Short mmCIF file of the C-alpha atoms (twelve columns), coordinates in Angstrom:
data_MODEL
# 
_entry.id   MODEL 
# 
loop_
_atom_site.group_PDB 
_atom_site.id 
_atom_site.type_symbol 
_atom_site.label_atom_id 
_atom_site.label_alt_id 
_atom_site.label_comp_id 
_atom_site.label_asym_id 
_atom_site.label_seq_id 
_atom_site.Cartn_x 
_atom_site.Cartn_y 
_atom_site.Cartn_z 
_atom_site.pdbx_PDB_model_num 
ATOM 1   C CA . UNK A 1   12.578  -14.084 8.783   1 
ATOM 2   C CA . UNK A 2   10.694  -10.995 7.667   1 
ATOM 3   C CA . UNK A 3   7.558   -11.523 5.612   1 
ATOM 4   C CA . UNK A 4   5.363   -8.893  4.027   1 
ATOM 5   C CA . UNK A 5   2.078   -10.071 2.566   1 
ATOM 6   C CA . UNK A 6   -0.482  -7.989  0.690   1 
ATOM 7   C CA . UNK A 7   -4.116  -8.946  0.188   1 
ATOM 8   C CA . UNK A 8   -7.433  -7.458  -0.858  1 
ATOM 9   C CA . UNK A 9   -6.903  -6.889  -4.559  1 
ATOM 10  C CA . UNK A 10  -9.466  -7.794  -7.148  1 
ATOM 11  C CA . UNK A 11  -11.755 -6.599  -9.903  1 
ATOM 12  C CA . UNK A 12  -13.866 -3.523  -9.287  1 
ATOM 13  C CA . UNK A 13  -15.934 -1.191  -11.441 1 
ATOM 14  C CA . UNK A 14  -15.004 2.463   -11.921 1 
ATOM 15  C CA . UNK A 15  -16.248 4.485   -8.975  1 
ATOM 16  C CA . UNK A 16  -16.047 1.499   -6.673  1 
ATOM 17  C CA . UNK A 17  -13.945 0.856   -3.582  1 
ATOM 18  C CA . UNK A 18  -11.409 -1.663  -2.361  1 
ATOM 19  C CA . UNK A 19  -9.391  -1.994  0.816   1 
ATOM 20  C CA . UNK A 20  -5.921  -3.455  0.580   1 
ATOM 21  C CA . UNK A 21  -4.161  -4.940  3.583   1 
ATOM 22  C CA . UNK A 22  -0.485  -5.577  4.185   1 
ATOM 23  C CA . UNK A 23  0.694   -7.619  7.129   1 
ATOM 24  C CA . UNK A 24  4.337   -7.783  8.145   1 
ATOM 25  C CA . UNK A 25  5.905   -10.352 10.448  1 
ATOM 26  C CA . UNK A 26  9.382   -10.968 11.790  1 
ATOM 27  C CA . UNK A 27  9.998   -7.315  12.599  1 
ATOM 28  C CA . UNK A 28  8.991   -4.671  15.124  1 
ATOM 29  C CA . UNK A 29  6.210   -3.250  13.017  1 
ATOM 30  C CA . UNK A 30  5.812   0.044   14.865  1 
ATOM 31  C CA . UNK A 31  9.432   0.950   14.016  1 
ATOM 32  C CA . UNK A 32  8.794   0.789   10.284  1 
ATOM 33  C CA . UNK A 33  7.410   3.336   7.897   1 
ATOM 34  C CA . UNK A 34  4.976   1.598   5.580   1 
ATOM 35  C CA . UNK A 35  4.485   2.567   1.964   1 
ATOM 36  C CA . UNK A 36  2.180   1.434   -0.810  1 
ATOM 37  C CA . UNK A 37  3.476   1.461   -4.369  1 
ATOM 38  C CA . UNK A 38  1.899   0.441   -7.635  1 
ATOM 39  C CA . UNK A 39  3.241   -0.697  -10.952 1 
ATOM 40  C CA . UNK A 40  1.867   -1.310  -14.429 1 
ATOM 41  C CA . UNK A 41  3.632   -3.294  -17.154 1 
ATOM 42  C CA . UNK A 42  6.585   -1.455  -18.649 1 
ATOM 43  C CA . UNK A 43  6.491   1.338   -16.097 1 
ATOM 44  C CA . UNK A 44  8.359   2.149   -12.927 1 
ATOM 45  C CA . UNK A 45  6.985   1.372   -9.507  1 
ATOM 46  C CA . UNK A 46  5.438   4.565   -8.148  1 
ATOM 47  C CA . UNK A 47  4.724   5.589   -4.578  1 
ATOM 48  C CA . UNK A 48  1.021   5.779   -3.819  1 
ATOM 49  C CA . UNK A 49  0.851   6.478   -0.089  1 
ATOM 50  C CA . UNK A 50  3.098   6.308   2.940   1 
ATOM 51  C CA . UNK A 51  2.612   6.409   6.685   1 
ATOM 52  C CA . UNK A 52  5.326   7.136   9.218   1 
ATOM 53  C CA . UNK A 53  6.354   5.019   12.174  1 
ATOM 54  C CA . UNK A 54  4.748   4.531   14.611  1 
ATOM 55  C CA . UNK A 55  1.921   6.383   12.866  1 
ATOM 56  C CA . UNK A 56  0.232   9.707   12.179  1 
ATOM 57  C CA . UNK A 57  2.154   11.402  9.391   1 
ATOM 58  C CA . UNK A 58  0.965   10.444  5.905   1 
ATOM 59  C CA . UNK A 59  1.717   11.448  2.356   1 
ATOM 60  C CA . UNK A 60  0.038   10.666  -0.944  1 
ATOM 61  C CA . UNK A 61  0.713   10.817  -4.637  1 
ATOM 62  C CA . UNK A 62  -1.204  13.680  -6.214  1 
ATOM 63  C CA . UNK A 63  -3.136  11.233  -8.372  1 
ATOM 64  C CA . UNK A 64  -4.788  9.593   -5.359  1 
ATOM 65  C CA . UNK A 65  -5.198  12.486  -2.918  1 
ATOM 66  C CA . UNK A 66  -8.745  12.735  -1.665  1 
ATOM 67  C CA . UNK A 67  -9.575  9.217   -2.864  1 
ATOM 68  C CA . UNK A 68  -7.145  6.900   -1.046  1 
ATOM 69  C CA . UNK A 69  -6.464  6.694   2.681   1 
ATOM 70  C CA . UNK A 70  -3.554  4.906   4.311   1 
ATOM 71  C CA . UNK A 71  -3.747  3.756   7.915   1 
ATOM 72  C CA . UNK A 72  -1.994  1.319   10.209  1 
ATOM 73  C CA . UNK A 73  -2.812  -0.898  13.146  1 
ATOM 74  C CA . UNK A 74  0.419   -1.591  15.002  1 
ATOM 75  C CA . UNK A 75  -1.263  -4.144  17.253  1 
ATOM 76  C CA . UNK A 76  -2.084  -6.207  14.157  1 
ATOM 77  C CA . UNK A 77  1.161   -5.479  12.275  1 
ATOM 78  C CA . UNK A 78  -0.989  -4.320  9.398   1 
ATOM 79  C CA . UNK A 79  -1.222  -1.324  7.112   1 
ATOM 80  C CA . UNK A 80  -4.302  -0.606  5.027   1 
ATOM 81  C CA . UNK A 81  -5.025  1.283   1.854   1 
ATOM 82  C CA . UNK A 82  -8.638  2.302   1.491   1 
ATOM 83  C CA . UNK A 83  -9.271  3.112   -2.155  1 
ATOM 84  C CA . UNK A 84  -12.448 4.958   -3.089  1 
ATOM 85  C CA . UNK A 85  -13.718 6.433   -6.344  1 
ATOM 86  C CA . UNK A 86  -11.495 4.083   -8.277  1 
ATOM 87  C CA . UNK A 87  -10.570 4.971   -11.827 1 
ATOM 88  C CA . UNK A 88  -9.439  2.902   -14.774 1 
ATOM 89  C CA . UNK A 89  -5.943  4.289   -14.337 1 
ATOM 90  C CA . UNK A 90  -5.718  2.859   -10.825 1 
ATOM 91  C CA . UNK A 91  -5.340  -0.573  -12.384 1 
ATOM 92  C CA . UNK A 92  -1.959  -1.920  -11.288 1 
ATOM 93  C CA . UNK A 93  -0.154  -4.363  -9.076  1 
ATOM 94  C CA . UNK A 94  0.013   -2.827  -5.618  1 
ATOM 95  C CA . UNK A 95  3.051   -3.483  -3.454  1 
ATOM 96  C CA . UNK A 96  3.732   -2.841  0.203   1 
ATOM 97  C CA . UNK A 97  7.126   -1.845  1.551   1 
ATOM 98  C CA . UNK A 98  8.390   -1.792  5.128   1 
ATOM 99  C CA . UNK A 99  11.442  0.326   5.875   1 
ATOM 100 C CA . UNK A 100 12.924  1.791   9.004   1 
ATOM 101 C CA . UNK A 101 13.664  5.501   8.732   1 
ATOM 102 C CA . UNK A 102 17.327  6.184   7.879   1 
ATOM 103 C CA . UNK A 103 17.938  2.504   7.089   1 
ATOM 104 C CA . UNK A 104 18.545  1.272   3.547   1 
ATOM 105 C CA . UNK A 105 17.121  -2.189  3.996   1 
ATOM 106 C CA . UNK A 106 13.528  -2.480  2.841   1 
ATOM 107 C CA . UNK A 107 11.158  -5.403  2.797   1 
ATOM 108 C CA . UNK A 108 8.671   -5.845  -0.023  1 
ATOM 109 C CA . UNK A 109 5.603   -7.964  -0.459  1 
ATOM 110 C CA . UNK A 110 4.757   -9.955  -3.543  1 
ATOM 111 C CA . UNK A 111 2.023   -7.584  -4.688  1 
ATOM 112 C CA . UNK A 112 -1.723  -7.759  -5.145  1 
ATOM 113 C CA . UNK A 113 -3.483  -7.063  -8.438  1 
ATOM 114 C CA . UNK A 114 -6.134  -4.374  -8.674  1 
ATOM 115 C CA . UNK A 115 -8.181  -4.187  -11.867 1 
ATOM 116 C CA . UNK A 116 -10.614 -1.361  -12.408 1 
ATOM 117 C CA . UNK A 117 -12.843 -2.201  -15.333 1 
ATOM 118 C CA . UNK A 118 -16.432 -1.877  -16.439 1 
# 
């Protein structure tokens, strides 16, 4: 079956960096657009960054443009989110989603917690 697993979260000081990873198995990874979302308690899950299949085209939420970079390695079935210049408001649970273009079915990971705190 399909599994999507995020990793790399943790505690970081403001201005610091983290790299999140998301590995998907049980699917043809290169066929899937990969998207990072984040969610804080009581709020909706918001899109952070997305990368098209098999790769190249990216898009970012305005709040992270210039600070976050999404990339993918299709040979490793993995998508990354490099987060630099982290701010307190970046604190959230970060989720990874795999979805084929024009298909409704999406596969989500369990999330990884990022805490930005001094």
